Phi, psi and omega in degrees: 000136179268177185292324183291317179296319178297321180294320179294320180294316177297322179294319178298318180294322178295321180295323180290318181286329183302316180297322178293317179298319180298315179297316178298316180297319178294321179294318177298318178297319180293320178297316179295318179295319178295318179297316179296319178295320180295318178297316180296319178295319178296317178297321179295315178296315179298318181293323178294316178299317179297317181295317179294319177299318179296318179295318178298317179299319180294315181294321178297317178297318177295320179298312179298322177297315180294322179295318178294320179295316179298316178300318177297317178300316181296316180295319181294318179299316179298316180296316178296320179296318178296321177296320180296316180296317179299312181292326178296316178291328176298316181294319178298318181293322179298324178291335180278338185302317176296328179291318177297319176302315178301318178298315180300315178297322178294319177297317178297316179293326181292332178292326186270355184233153175253002181276104180295328181296317180291322176297315178299316180298318178298316179296323177296320179297316180296318180299313180299320177299317180292320178295320177297316179299317179297320180296322179292339177261015174086008182266124181231141175285149177276143172267114186243326186299126179082357179278154175293146182292133177229116184296340179281338183248333188239156175238117180279121178256347177202154176235133180233156180293141180284141178283332174213171185293334181291335182276344184302129178079007179252159177278128178251347178206143176248116180279314178228127180298147171260154180227150173242153174232117182051043176085354178256153181288123176268314176215131178290145177282132175268118191228164173253128185248139175276136179239000000 
């Protein structure tokens, strides 16, 4: 074999090997590209996961802050409500003190006098002062005599036969006055009802 034949034969073998080599090279390139693409995708997923974890941590922190703020608000509201109730009763009692003073002066004066009329007059003045104080605080007596019986306002302690049909179901006597405060029942009236 001469050199030219040998060169031609080697060239033919190279040509035959080249397609396989090309396919292998292309496959290697595809695998490498796929691996690079997979790595890039993994990095993208990892960065998204990290961003989401950071967002969840931020939201959790805000949620805990809001829960603590709400708990503080609830405690503060309960404390303020208790203070309002305490102070409201304090104000009511302060308003009653002058009336108690009047009673004490009246009792002292009643010891020194035998005049029942003057004692009665003093008691009426104190009574009127007390009723006026109650009215300024929204407490009103119920008007019950002759009214139809209402279980939401009245408490029937006795039932008596009606003298006529017009009295049936109506109040004929009030044993204990009922009172309302700002339109709500403070104390039910204890009444006698005709049946």
